[in-house]
DRENDO-1510 file (C-alpha; in Angstrom, 1 decimal, always signed):
<recs>
REC; n; res; u; v; w
REC; 1; MET; +0.0; +0.0; +0.0 .
REC; 2; SER; +1.4; +3.4; -0.9 .
REC; 3; ASP; +1.8; +6.2; +1.6 .
REC; 4; ASP; -0.5; +8.5; -0.3 .
REC; 5; ARG; -3.6; +6.6; +0.8 .
REC; 6; ILE; -5.6; +6.9; +4.0 .
REC; 7; LYS; -8.2; +4.7; +5.5 .
REC; 8; VAL; -11.5; +6.6; +5.4 .
REC; 9; TRP; -14.3; +3.9; +5.5 .
REC; 10; ASP; -14.1; +1.4; +8.3 .
REC; 11; SER; -15.2; -2.2; +7.9 .
REC; 12; PHE; -18.6; -1.7; +9.3 .
REC; 13; VAL; -19.5; +1.1; +6.9 .
REC; 14; ARG; -18.3; -0.9; +3.9 .
REC; 15; VAL; -20.1; -4.1; +4.9 .
REC; 16; PHE; -23.2; -2.1; +5.8 .
REC; 17; HIS; -23.1; -0.2; +2.4 .
REC; 18; TRP; -22.9; -3.4; +0.3 .
REC; 19; ALA; -25.3; -5.3; +2.5 .
REC; 20; LEU; -27.8; -2.5; +2.1 .
REC; 21; VAL; -27.3; -2.6; -1.7 .
REC; 22; LEU; -28.0; -6.3; -1.6 .
REC; 23; THR; -31.0; -6.3; +0.7 .
REC; 24; PHE; -32.7; -3.3; -1.1 .
REC; 25; THR; -32.1; -4.9; -4.5 .
REC; 26; VAL; -33.5; -8.3; -3.4 .
REC; 27; ALA; -36.5; -6.6; -1.7 .
REC; 28; TYR; -37.2; -4.4; -4.7 .
REC; 29; LEU; -36.9; -7.2; -7.3 .
REC; 30; SER; -38.8; -9.8; -5.2 .
REC; 31; ALA; -41.8; -7.5; -4.3 .
REC; 32; GLU; -44.2; -8.9; -6.9 .
REC; 33; GLU; -42.8; -12.4; -7.1 .
REC; 34; VAL; -41.7; -14.0; -3.8 .
REC; 35; LEU; -43.3; -12.4; -0.8 .
REC; 36; SER; -41.3; -14.4; +1.8 .
REC; 37; LEU; -38.0; -13.3; +0.2 .
REC; 38; HIS; -39.3; -9.8; +0.0 .
REC; 39; VAL; -40.3; -9.8; +3.7 .
REC; 40; TYR; -37.0; -11.3; +4.9 .
REC; 41; ALA; -35.0; -8.8; +2.8 .
REC; 42; GLY; -37.1; -6.0; +4.2 .
REC; 43; TYR; -36.5; -7.1; +7.8 .
REC; 44; ALA; -32.7; -7.5; +7.1 .
REC; 45; LEU; -32.7; -4.0; +5.6 .
REC; 46; ALA; -34.5; -2.6; +8.7 .
REC; 47; GLY; -32.0; -4.3; +11.0 .
REC; 48; LEU; -29.1; -2.8; +9.0 .
REC; 49; LEU; -30.7; +0.7; +9.3 .
REC; 50; LEU; -30.9; +0.3; +13.1 .
REC; 51; LEU; -27.2; -0.8; +13.3 .
REC; 52; ARG; -26.1; +2.1; +11.0 .
REC; 53; THR; -28.0; +4.6; +13.2 .
REC; 54; VAL; -26.1; +3.5; +16.2 .
REC; 55; TRP; -22.8; +3.5; +14.3 .
REC; 56; GLY; -23.6; +7.1; +13.2 .
REC; 57; PHE; -23.1; +8.1; +16.8 .
REC; 58; VAL; -20.4; +5.8; +18.0 .
REC; 59; GLY; -18.5; +4.7; +14.9 .
REC; 60; SER; -15.3; +5.9; +13.4 .
REC; 61; ARG; -14.7; +9.5; +12.4 .
REC; 62; HIS; -16.1; +9.5; +8.9 .
REC; 63; ALA; -19.0; +7.2; +9.8 .
REC; 64; ARG; -20.4; +9.6; +12.4 .
REC; 65; PHE; -23.3; +11.8; +11.4 .
REC; 66; SER; -21.5; +14.8; +12.9 .
REC; 67; ASP; -18.8; +14.3; +10.2 .
REC; 68; PHE; -21.2; +14.8; +7.3 .
REC; 69; ILE; -24.0; +17.0; +8.4 .
REC; 70; TYR; -23.3; +20.5; +7.0 .
REC; 71; PRO; -25.1; +23.8; +7.2 .
REC; 72; LEU; -27.5; +24.4; +4.3 .
REC; 73; SER; -25.4; +27.3; +3.0 .
REC; 74; GLU; -22.4; +24.9; +2.7 .
REC; 75; VAL; -24.5; +22.3; +0.9 .
REC; 76; LYS; -25.7; +25.0; -1.6 .
REC; 77; ARG; -22.2; +26.2; -2.2 .
REC; 78; PHE; -21.0; +22.7; -2.8 .
REC; 79; VAL; -23.7; +21.9; -5.3 .
REC; 80; ARG; -23.1; +25.2; -7.1 .
REC; 81; ASP; -19.3; +24.5; -7.2 .
REC; 82; THR; -20.0; +20.9; -8.4 .
REC; 83; LEU; -22.1; +22.2; -11.3 .
REC; 84; GLN; -19.2; +24.4; -12.2 .
REC; 85; LEU; -16.9; +21.3; -11.9 .
REC; 86; ARG; -14.8; +23.0; -9.2 .
REC; 87; ALA; -16.1; +21.5; -6.0 .
REC; 88; ARG; -13.7; +21.1; -3.1 .
REC; 89; ARG; -12.7; +17.5; -2.4 .
REC; 90; TYR; -13.7; +16.0; +1.0 .
REC; 91; LEU; -12.0; +13.0; +2.6 .
REC; 92; GLY; -15.3; +11.8; +4.0 .
REC; 93; HIS; -18.7; +12.5; +2.6 .
REC; 94; ASN; -19.1; +15.9; +1.0 .
REC; 95; PRO; -22.0; +18.2; +1.9 .
REC; 96; ALA; -24.3; +16.9; -0.9 .
REC; 97; GLY; -23.3; +13.3; -0.1 .
REC; 98; GLY; -24.2; +13.9; +3.6 .
REC; 99; VAL; -27.7; +15.2; +2.6 .
REC; 100; MET; -28.1; +12.2; +0.2 .
REC; 101; ILE; -27.1; +9.7; +3.0 .
REC; 102; LEU; -29.7; +11.2; +5.3 .
REC; 103; LEU; -32.4; +11.2; +2.6 .
REC; 104; MET; -31.7; +7.6; +1.6 .
REC; 105; LEU; -31.7; +6.5; +5.3 .
REC; 106; ALA; -35.0; +8.2; +5.8 .
REC; 107; GLY; -36.4; +6.8; +2.5 .
REC; 108; LEU; -35.3; +3.3; +3.5 .
REC; 109; LEU; -36.7; +3.7; +7.0 .
REC; 110; LEU; -40.1; +4.9; +5.8 .
REC; 111; THR; -40.1; +2.2; +3.1 .
REC; 112; SER; -39.4; -0.5; +5.8 .
REC; 113; LEU; -42.0; +0.9; +8.2 .
REC; 114; SER; -44.6; +1.1; +5.5 .
REC; 115; GLY; -43.8; -2.4; +4.4 .
REC; 116; ILE; -44.3; -3.7; +8.0 .
REC; 117; VAL; -47.6; -1.9; +8.2 .
REC; 118; ALA; -48.7; -3.2; +4.7 .
REC; 119; TYR; -47.6; -6.8; +5.6 .
REC; 120; GLY; -49.5; -6.6; +8.9 .
REC; 121; ILE; -52.7; -5.4; +7.2 .
REC; 122; GLU; -52.6; -7.5; +4.0 .
REC; 123; SER; -51.2; -10.8; +5.4 .
REC; 124; SER; -52.1; -10.6; +9.0 .
REC; 125; ALA; -48.4; -11.3; +9.6 .
REC; 126; GLY; -45.4; -9.7; +11.1 .
REC; 127; PRO; -45.1; -7.6; +14.2 .
REC; 128; LEU; -48.2; -5.5; +13.2 .
REC; 129; ALA; -50.5; -8.5; +12.3 .
REC; 130; ALA; -53.1; -7.2; +14.7 .
REC; 131; LEU; -53.7; -4.3; +12.3 .
REC; 132; ALA; -55.5; -6.6; +9.8 .
REC; 133; SER; -58.6; -6.8; +11.9 .
REC; 134; SER; -58.9; -3.1; +12.6 .
REC; 135; TYR; -57.4; -1.5; +9.5 .
REC; 136; GLY; -58.1; -4.0; +6.7 .
REC; 137; ARG; -59.9; -1.3; +4.8 .
REC; 138; PHE; -56.6; +0.6; +4.4 .
REC; 139; GLU; -54.9; -2.4; +2.7 .
REC; 140; ASP; -54.7; -0.6; -0.7 .
REC; 141; LEU; -53.5; +2.6; +0.9 .
REC; 142; ALA; -50.7; +0.9; +2.9 .
REC; 143; GLU; -49.5; -1.0; -0.2 .
REC; 144; GLU; -49.6; +2.1; -2.4 .
REC; 145; ALA; -47.6; +4.1; +0.2 .
REC; 146; HIS; -45.0; +1.3; +0.5 .
REC; 147; GLU; -44.6; +1.2; -3.3 .
REC; 148; ILE; -44.3; +5.0; -3.7 .
REC; 149; LEU; -41.7; +5.1; -0.9 .
REC; 150; ALA; -39.7; +2.2; -2.5 .
REC; 151; ASN; -39.8; +3.9; -5.9 .
REC; 152; PHE; -38.8; +7.3; -4.4 .
REC; 153; THR; -35.9; +5.5; -2.6 .
REC; 154; LEU; -34.8; +4.0; -5.9 .
REC; 155; LEU; -34.8; +7.5; -7.4 .
REC; 156; LEU; -32.5; +8.6; -4.6 .
REC; 157; VAL; -30.2; +5.7; -5.3 .
REC; 158; GLY; -30.0; +6.9; -8.9 .
REC; 159; VAL; -29.1; +10.4; -7.8 .
REC; 160; HIS; -26.6; +9.0; -5.4 .
REC; 161; LEU; -24.9; +6.9; -8.2 .
REC; 162; ALA; -24.8; +10.0; -10.5 .
REC; 163; GLY; -23.2; +12.0; -7.7 .
REC; 164; VAL; -20.6; +9.3; -7.2 .
REC; 165; VAL; -19.8; +9.3; -10.9 .
REC; 166; VAL; -19.6; +13.1; -11.1 .
REC; 167; GLU; -17.4; +13.4; -8.0 .
REC; 168; SER; -15.2; +10.5; -9.1 .
REC; 169; LEU; -14.6; +12.3; -12.4 .
REC; 170; ILE; -14.0; +15.8; -10.9 .
REC; 171; HIS; -11.5; +14.5; -8.4 .
REC; 172; HIS; -10.0; +11.7; -10.5 .
REC; 173; GLU; -10.8; +9.2; -7.7 .
REC; 174; ASN; -12.7; +6.0; -7.9 .
REC; 175; LEU; -15.2; +6.4; -5.0 .
REC; 176; ALA; -16.8; +3.0; -5.6 .
REC; 177; LYS; -13.4; +1.4; -5.2 .
REC; 178; ALA; -12.9; +3.4; -2.0 .
REC; 179; MET; -16.1; +1.9; -0.6 .
REC; 180; VAL; -14.7; -1.6; -1.3 .
REC; 181; THR; -11.1; -1.0; +0.0 .
REC; 182; GLY; -11.8; +1.7; +2.6 .
REC; 183; PHE; -8.9; +3.8; +1.3 .
REC; 184; LYS; -8.8; +7.2; -0.5 .
REC; 185; ARG; -6.0; +9.4; -1.6 .
REC; 186; SER; -4.8; +11.5; +1.3 .
REC; 187; GLU; -4.0; +14.5; -0.9 .
REC; 188; THR; -5.7; +16.3; -3.8 .
REC; 189; PRO; -3.8; +15.7; -7.1 .
</recs>
């Protein structure tokens, strides 16, 4: 390993990231086909979110929420500079990336919660199975909310991927590789 690299992403963050990619993909693709697989993937995803929330307070430096929550003025400046292809490089998440992380975590949390509600109402199963007898008339609404939230989260994933590509090009750095190895360049070229 060369001396110009620095460890940025700890093992937990990297495993969480790729496990989240896997569980969301499985849940999304199995939604209409294999309910049991969809449900298990959704529960796994919800468990990952719980662990990441804890790690956001006690984890390594760049894993902590305090490291990537920026004032709105700084987010706006960063987005403006990015559109002009002159954004400052950040070792951890940049201001726009921090906002995207929070939006995706919220989107995934709401998708998971709406899925648990829909599953309870539609299938009389899961931790909210008792909802079926009282709220069965809301079955279509619960399912529709879950689907809208899942699709909104997928849209956020697309924006996230576009941001990763743009930032990788601007700074001549493979950010996807960094999320595998944990290492980034310590200095700007």
